[in-house]
N, C-alpha and C positions, 0 to 999 in steps of 0.2 A: 246477115253481117258475117264477114269472114273472121274466123277465130285464128289468131296467131299464137302458136304454142308457147313461144318465148314469153309472151305477155302473161301467161298463166302461172309461170314459175314463181313460187314465193320462198323457196329455199333450195340450195344446191351445194353439194360437196363432191369429192372425188368418186363416191360410191352410189349416192342416191340423189334424187331431187323430189321435191313435193310441189304439186301444183294446186291451185285453187280451181277445182273442176267447175265448169259452168253447169247450170241446170239444163235439162232437156238434151243431155248428151250421154250416151252409153259409155261405160268405162272400158269395156272389152269389145272385141269384134262382134258386130251385130248385123245380121243380114238386113234387118229393117232400118238400120241407121248407119249409112256409110260414113258419117262424120262422128266417129267414136274416138275416145282418148288414145287407145292403143295405136290406131292408124295415124293420128296426128303425131304421136310420139315417135313412131318409126320413121316418119318423114323428116322429123327434126334430127334424130340420131338412130341408126339401125340397131344400136346396142341397148336401147331402152326397153324395159318391160314393166307393165302395170302390175303391182304386187297384190292388189286386192280390188274389191269392187264397191262402188257406191251405186245406189239406185239411180236410174236415169235422171229423175227429177230432183235428186239431192245434190246440192252444191257443196264445195269445200275441199278439205285436205285429202289428197290422194297421193300415195307413195309410189314412186317408180324407181326401179333399180337400173344401174348402169353395168350390165353384164351379168353372166350366170352366177358368179361368186356372191355378188351383192343380193341377187334374187334369192339364192339359197338361204343366205343369212336372214333375210326378211321373212321368208317362208317358215323357218324354224321359230322365229319370234312370234309369228301369228299362231302357229301350231301350239306353242307353249303359253299363249295368251300373255306375252310379255310386252305387246304393243298396246299402249293406252290410247283410247279414242274418246274424245269429248264432242258431243253434238249439242246444238241449240235448236230447240223446237218451240214455235209459237202455237199454243193450243187453245181449244175452246174451253171456257169455264175458268173460274178462279180456284187456284190450288195453293196448298201450303205443304208441299213435299219437302222433307228433310232427309236426304239419303234414303228415300223410299225404295225398297228392294222389291223387284218383281222377278220371280223365278217360276216361269210357266213354259212348259215344253211347246215347241212350235212344229207344225206339220205343213209342208208345202202341198198345195193342190195343183192339178193340171192347168187350172185357169190362170196361173201366175199370181195367185193370192195365197195367203197362209191362214191357218186356223190354230187355235190353242187345242192341243190334244195330249193329255197327260200319259195316255197309254202308248200311242204310236209316234208321238212327236220327239224331236231332239231337244235336249236340255237347253234352256236359254235364260240368261240372267242379266238384268239391267238395273242401274241405280238412277233415281231421279231426284233433283233438287230444284225447287222454285227459285228463280233469280229475280223475277219482277212480276207484279200484278198490274193489270190495266182495268179498263171498264168492265169487260166481261171475258177477258182472255188473260193468259199467263205466258211468260217466257220461262222455259224449263231447260236446265242442264241435264243431259242424258249421258250416262257412262255405261256402255255395253261391255260386259265381261266376255260373253260369247259373241259370235258374228253370224247369226242366222239371218236368212232372208226376211226383210220387213220387220225385224225384231223390235226396234224402237217404236215403230208405227203401231203394231198390234199390242205391245205392252202398254203404251199410253192409252190405247182404246180400252183396255181392261181396267184402267184407273179412272174411266169416264172423263178422260182428258184427251180426246183425239186431236190430231194435228189439224190446224186450220187448212181447209181445202183438200183434206185427204179423204175424199168421199168413199174410197174403197174400204176404209176402216172407221167410218162414221163421222169424219170431220166435215164441217160445213164451210162453204165459201164465205168470205168476209167482205161486206160492202161498206163503202164510206158512209152511206146513208144510215148504217147501224151505229156509227160512231159520232157523226156530226149531226147536231140537232137541226140546224137550218140548212138542210141539204137540198139543193134544187137541181133537178136533172132537166136538161133541155128536152123540149117536146120531140117525140119520135126517136129519142136517143136511149139505147139500152144500157143500163148500168153494168159495168164489168167488175168482177172481184178485185180487191186491192192487190192480191197476188194471184198469179195464174197457175200456180203449182202448189203442192203441199209444202208447208213452211218449215223445212228441215235443212240444217246446214251442218256439215262436218267442221266444227270450229277449231279443233286442235288435235294434234297427233304427236305421240312421244314414242321414239324408237331408239335402238342402239346402233350407233354408226361404227361398229367394230371396236372403237376405243372409248366412246363417250355416249351419254344419253342426250338425245336431241329432242327438243320440243318445238313444234312449228304451229303457228296460228294462222288462220285464213280469215281475212276480213269478209263481212257480209257482202254479197253481191248487191247490185242496185235494187232489185225487187224486194229483198229482205230489209234493206235500209229504209225504203219507202214505207213498208209495212210497219217497221219499228217506230218510225217517225210519226205516223198517223196514230198508232196505238198510244204513244206517249202524249201526243198533243191533245187528244180527245178523251183522255182517261177520266 
């Protein structure tokens, strides 16, 4: 399906725009993925630059700058940790997090994964709050203070609440047969997980637009909406 960049925009002003990034798309130029956000943005306007990165399979708020001055302004905010990010994650298990703080250093490995390493890793800090409980899963608000690779994913794993379908960090696929008591699968049909990626969405982003603080929220994409609907229905 062809992605139209204009359809992704959820906020725009003279200096910045925020898109609701689709899952399965890299944020920056990627040799393995010609359909990345940076390329789409440049086709829409040559002055646009992606200001930060989301994991390929993470959907949600992504900030883009219109020109070098705006890009510099955003970079300074990221460096000083003045940009607030809120993610929503659907996780395995029932949780009762209330501003649960995880401060564990993260070390990237060559294989594209990260590990917790207090000696060699870079400091990483995240706060977690449970928003809703279901049958055997929870919806978590995640607020990263730092911006390390796979930070939310591995920090949730250390809390024994890995993200649904995030098999890299211990998350399990979720099937409708686990939720629905009388679930019948047609003969010779293989059941597929409710969501085909790890269930993480960049829900909100707050930044300074030179003169005022802006907060933008991005709706759940269709696959997260379906997951949420099933979890609520069969809780």
